[in-house]
N, C-alpha and C positions, 0 to 999 in steps of 0.2 A: 504494500500500500504506500502511496506517495503522499506528500504534503498536498493540501488542497490548492490546485492551480486553476485559475479562471480561464475559460475559453475566450479568446479575443477575436477569432475569425472562424467562420464555417462556410463550407461549400458542399451542397448536396449534389452527389454525383450519380450517374447511371449505375445500376446494380445495387442500389440502396446502401451506398457507402457515404461516409462523411469525411471530407478533408478538414482537419482541425488545426488551428494554431493556438497554442497555449501561451499564457503570459510570459513564460520563460523563453519564448521563441521557438519552442519545439513544434515541429509539424508531425502530425500523426494521422493515421487512417483508421476509422472505426466502421465496422461492418454491422449494419442495422438488421440484416436478415434474420438472425436468431430471435430478435424481439418482435418482428412484424406479425407473428402469429399469436401474440399475446396482447391483451387489453392493457392500456389504451392505444398501444402502438399500431395495432391492426388497422385502426382508422386512417393511418398515414398512407397505407397501401390502397385501401378501399376508396378513399376520396382523392388520391393523388396529391395530398397535402405535403408529402415528404419534401418536395422541392421548395416549400415555404419556410424551411428552416432558417432561423436567425438567432442572434445572440441577445440575451436579456439577463441581467444580473449574473454575468459570468458563466452562463451555460447555454446550451442549445435548447431552443423552444420552438414549438409549432403552433399554428392556429388551433383553437379548441382547448387551450390550457394543457397541452402535452409538453412535457419536458423530460430531461434526463440529467441525472446528477453529474457534475463535472468530474468527480473522482471515478465514476463508472466509465465515463468516456475515456479518461486517461488510462485507467487500469486495464481496460479491455481493448485498447487500440494498439497499433504497432507503428513504430517510426516509419514515416513515408520513405525514407532513404533505403530501408530494408526491404521494401516491397518492390522497388524498381530493379528489374533485371533485364 
């Protein structure tokens, strides 16, 4: 587990992944697919709202009061540089 780091930038990408930038400058990739079959996240796939991701209070939020904790985003993501091959 890491210290709490705010998300400062998010980009919703095809394949239901999020490109994230944290306040320490680290860029990471988070795969939303494991969550999209669970409430409330299933609404993101059903309504197409996934691409409405934005930053509020240091984390990623979507329309309809859906959010995800920044520590979850960090702990379950991988550095973007490691995913580039």
